[in-house]
N, C-alpha and C positions, 0 to 999 in steps of 0.2 A: 553386395554392398558394391556401390559405384563411386569412382574418384569423381571428385569436382574436378572442372575443366579449368584449371589456373595454369598460367604460363611457365610457373617455376616452383619449386619447393618452398616451403614456408619455415619460419623460426616459430618455436612454440607459442611466443609473445605474440607474433601475428595471428596466428591461429586463433588465441583466445581473444583478439580483437575483432575477428571474424564472427567468432562464435556467438560473442555478447549481442550482435545485432542480425543474427540469422535468424530467419522463420522457420528453420528447421534444426534439428541436431545433427552434429558430425563428429566423427571420429578422427583423430590425430595418429598418424603412423609414420615415423620418420620423414617428416616433412610434407608428407601427403596429405589432404583432407578427403574424407570420405562420407558420404551421406549415409545416414541411417535408413535401414529399411522400415516401412509400416508393419503394424501388428495386425493381429486377428483377434476376435472376441475371446478364443480359448486362451491366446495370449495375454490378454488382460485378465481374466477369470484367475488363470494360473498365478501370474504375479502377485495379484490381491490375495489369493490364497496362502501361497508362501509367506507374503509379508505379514498377514494377519497371525498365521502360525508363528513364527519368528518372534513377534513383537511380542506377543502374548508370552512365549518360553524365555524371552531376555529380560524381561522384569526383575530389578535387583541385582543383574549380573555386571552392571558396568559398561553394558554395552547399548548401543543404538543402531536402531534401522534406518537406511535412508533409501529413496525411491530413485528411480532413473534420473533424477533431475541433479543428483550429486555426481560430478565426474570425478572418476579416479586415473592417476595417472603415475608412470615411473618418476624416480628420482630424477633421472637425466633428461626427462622431458622429451623422450623421443616417443612416447606413446600416451594416449589418453583415450578412455572410452566412457560411456555413461551403461554400466550394467543394470539390468531390469532392478536388482536391489542390493545393497552392500551393507555389510555390518561392521561398524567401527567399535572399538573398545578403548577405552581410555581417552586421553585428548587426541583430538584430530589435527594432525600433521598437515599443514597446509602450505602451500607456495606464495609466497611475496602477499600475504593478506587476501588472497582470492578465496572468497568465503565458500563458493560452491567447487573446489578442486580439493581433493582429499589424497593425499601419499600412502596413508596407511590402513586400507581395510584390512579385516581379519578373513570376512568371507564375502565373495561376490556370489551372485545367482544370475544365471541366463536362461532366460526360456527360449529354446531352440526355434528358430523359423526355418522351413525348408529353402529357403533363398540363401542363407547367412550360416548354416549349420556347418559347413566345411570349413569355412574361414574362422567360426567361433571355436571349435574343436581343434583346428590346426594352428594357424598363425598367430590367432589373438590369444590364444591359452599360452603360446610361447611368450607373447609380450606380458600377459599375466605373471608368469613365473618370474620376472623380474621385480615384481613388488614385493621386497622382503618381509613384508607384515603379513602378506597374503597366507594363510593357512589351508583353506579350502575354495574349490571353485566349484558349483552345483549347475548342472546342466538338468533342464526340465525337458522332457519331449511332449510335444503337443499331440503327437497320433499315436501314442501307446503311454500305459502306465509304466513308465520306465523314467528314472533319473540316474544320471552319472554324476558321481563326486570325485573330484580329484584331490587328493590331500598330498599336501608338502611332508615328505618323509624323507630328509636328506640321506643320500645325496640326489635321491630322485623324488618323482611324485608317483604314488600309488592310485590305481582308479578303482573304484567300488562302483559295483552296479546293482541300483535298487529296484527291483520290478514286482508287478503284482498287484492286487487288491489288498492281500493282508500284508504287504511289506512294510518296513518303516526306515525313514531316511533318518540317519544318525550324523550329527555333527559334533565330533570329539572337541574340536577347538572352541566351541560355543557351549557345550555340555547339555545339547538339547537332541530331543528325537520328535519326530513329526510321522504319523501314519500317513502313508501314499493316499488313502482315503480322505484326507483331509487336503492333499496337496490337489487333489482332483475332484473334489467335490464341486459339483454344479456345472462342470466340463463334460460337454457331450463324449461318450465313448465311442472311440474309433471303431 
C-alpha cells in the first residue's frame, strides 16, 4: 500500500471529496490517503466465491452482502477501507447521508494479497477492531487453502485457522458455514 503524495494530512470530509472524484480507490488512515493495490484473477475468483456462498446462506436472516464498493469506517472518522466483502445486519448506520459509507458491518472479508498481507493482518486489523459492530474478520489466502478468522471475544479477539480441502469455514455471528472446497472452487491450486 502506497501513500499518496499530498503536502499535508486531510480531514475525513476532505478525503471523501477527493475519493468521490478519484479514478481509483484509496483508504484513509489517520489523515493519510493510501492507494489500494490491484488484484489478481485468483483474488477476483475467491472474492466472488465467498460472496456467492455468503449471499445464498444469508437469505432470510436480515443481513445483506456488500461488495468492495461499500466503504466501512470507524465512528471517529480516523479510518476507512473498502473490504473485499462486508456483511451488514439490520439498518445500515451511515455518516451524514453518505450512501456508500457504513459504520456498522458485522463481518468483513479480505482476500489477502502478498503486497498488503502484513498491513492487512497488522495495522489494518487494529483499525477494524475499533468498529464496535464488527464481530468477525475473515482473511482468505490466495496461495494455499487456508482461511484465518478473527473473532471478537471480549476482552480480546480469537484467531481460528481453517485449512485443507475437507475443512469448513464457520461464521457464528452469521450462523453460516461454507466448505473451503466452495471457497477455492475454480482457483488454480498453489
